[in-house]
C-alpha positions in Angstrom: 88.6 18.7 103.3 88.4 22.5 103.5 86.1 24.5 101.3 87.6 25.6 98.0 87.1 29.3 97.5 88.5 32.5 96.1 87.7 35.5 98.2 88.9 39.1 98.9 89.8 40.2 102.4 90.9 43.9 102.5 93.3 44.1 99.6 94.3 40.4 99.5 92.8 37.7 97.4 92.8 34.2 98.9 92.7 31.3 96.5 92.5 28.3 98.7 91.9 24.5 98.8 91.3 23.7 95.1 92.0 20.3 93.8 91.8 19.0 90.3 90.4 22.2 88.7 92.0 22.7 85.3 89.0 24.0 83.3 90.1 27.6 83.6 87.4 28.5 86.2 89.9 29.7 88.9 90.3 33.3 87.8 91.3 36.2 90.0 90.7 39.7 88.6 93.0 42.0 90.6 92.6 45.7 90.9 95.3 48.2 91.8 97.0 47.5 95.1 95.6 44.0 95.5 97.8 41.0 96.3 97.1 37.3 95.7 97.8 34.5 98.1 97.4 31.0 96.6 97.3 28.3 99.4 96.8 24.6 99.4 96.1 24.2 95.7 96.7 20.8 94.0 96.5 19.6 90.5 94.9 22.9 89.3 95.4 26.0 87.2 95.1 29.5 88.6 94.8 32.6 86.4 95.5 36.1 87.7 94.4 38.9 85.5 95.4 42.6 85.9 98.4 44.0 87.9 98.9 42.4 91.3 100.9 44.1 94.0 102.5 40.8 95.2 101.7 37.1 94.4 102.4 34.4 97.0 102.1 30.7 96.6 102.2 28.4 99.6 101.6 24.6 99.5 100.9 24.5 95.8 101.4 21.1 94.2 101.3 19.8 90.6 99.7 23.1 89.5 100.1 26.0 87.2 99.8 29.7 88.0 99.6 32.2 85.2 99.5 35.9 85.7 99.8 39.1 83.7 101.9 41.4 85.9 103.2 41.5 89.4 104.6 44.8 90.6 106.3 43.2 93.5 108.0 39.8 93.9 106.4 36.5 93.3 107.1 34.4 96.4 106.8 30.6 96.4 107.2 28.5 99.5 106.6 24.8 100.4 105.5 23.9 96.9 106.3 21.2 94.4 106.0 20.4 90.7 104.6 23.8 89.7 104.6 25.8 86.5 104.8 29.6 86.7 104.2 32.1 83.9 104.1 35.8 84.2 105.9 39.1 84.6 107.6 40.1 87.9 110.7 41.9 89.0 111.7 39.0 91.2 110.8 35.3 91.6 111.6 34.0 95.1 111.4 30.3 95.6 112.0 28.8 99.1 111.7 25.2 100.1 110.3 24.2 96.7 111.1 21.3 94.4 110.3 21.0 90.7 109.4 24.5 89.5 109.4 25.7 85.9 109.4 29.4 85.2 108.2 30.2 81.7 109.7 33.6 81.0 110.0 35.9 78.0 112.6 38.4 77.0 110.7 41.0 79.0 111.9 39.2 82.1 115.6 39.7 81.4 115.8 42.5 84.0 114.3 40.2 86.6 116.0 38.1 89.2 115.4 34.6 90.5 116.2 33.9 94.1 116.2 30.3 95.4 116.7 28.9 98.8 116.3 25.2 99.6 114.9 24.9 96.1 115.7 21.9 93.8 114.9 21.1 90.2 114.1 24.7 89.2 114.2 25.5 85.5 113.8 28.7 83.5 112.3 28.2 80.1 112.5 31.2 77.7 110.5 31.0 74.4 112.7 32.1 71.6 111.3 34.0 68.6 112.7 31.3 66.5 113.4 27.7 67.3 112.9 25.6 70.4 112.5 27.2 73.9 115.8 27.6 75.7 115.9 25.8 79.1 118.3 26.8 81.9 118.5 24.7 85.1 119.2 26.7 88.3 121.9 25.0 90.4 120.8 23.7 93.7 124.2 22.4 94.9 127.0 24.7 96.0 130.6 24.1 97.1 132.5 26.3 99.5 136.2 26.4 99.5 138.9 28.5 101.2 140.8 30.9 98.9 144.3 31.3 100.2 144.9 34.4 98.1 141.8 36.3 99.3 141.9 34.6 102.7 138.1 34.1 102.5 135.7 31.2 102.1 134.1 31.4 98.6 131.0 29.7 97.4 130.4 28.6 93.8 127.7 26.5 92.3 128.2 22.9 91.2 127.8 22.7 87.4 125.2 20.3 86.2 126.7 17.3 84.5 126.0 17.4 80.8 124.8 21.0 80.8 
């Protein structure tokens, strides 16, 4: 396979080709204005310390990414079975299945944008009691509203939610 490495090019950190590294050794220390691109990482845990400009995940599988703060959006594409924890104004998940976002009350101003994403859950740790889990709908139904004369889309409620 390709060499596993973490390296800085201009202002972008590349974290690439790790597999089975869960011992806390994948750590990126970002400085102001630097972004992080996590690519082709499997069965591993990535820690990002400091304030990142943007965080991008591409082809991340069965892995966790933990960061302190992202000034811009956290973008996830082509990934599956991932766990994300950290502060960001927006979490954008595209073509991703099985993502859990561990958020806190600091994230209540944030938005989560999903496209072709399935099995996405938001888990918020409460100050008291069990964490509160919210599944994000991945199915939508579009029907014609005769009153407004427009097609309108609503999400399909999860059974048993």
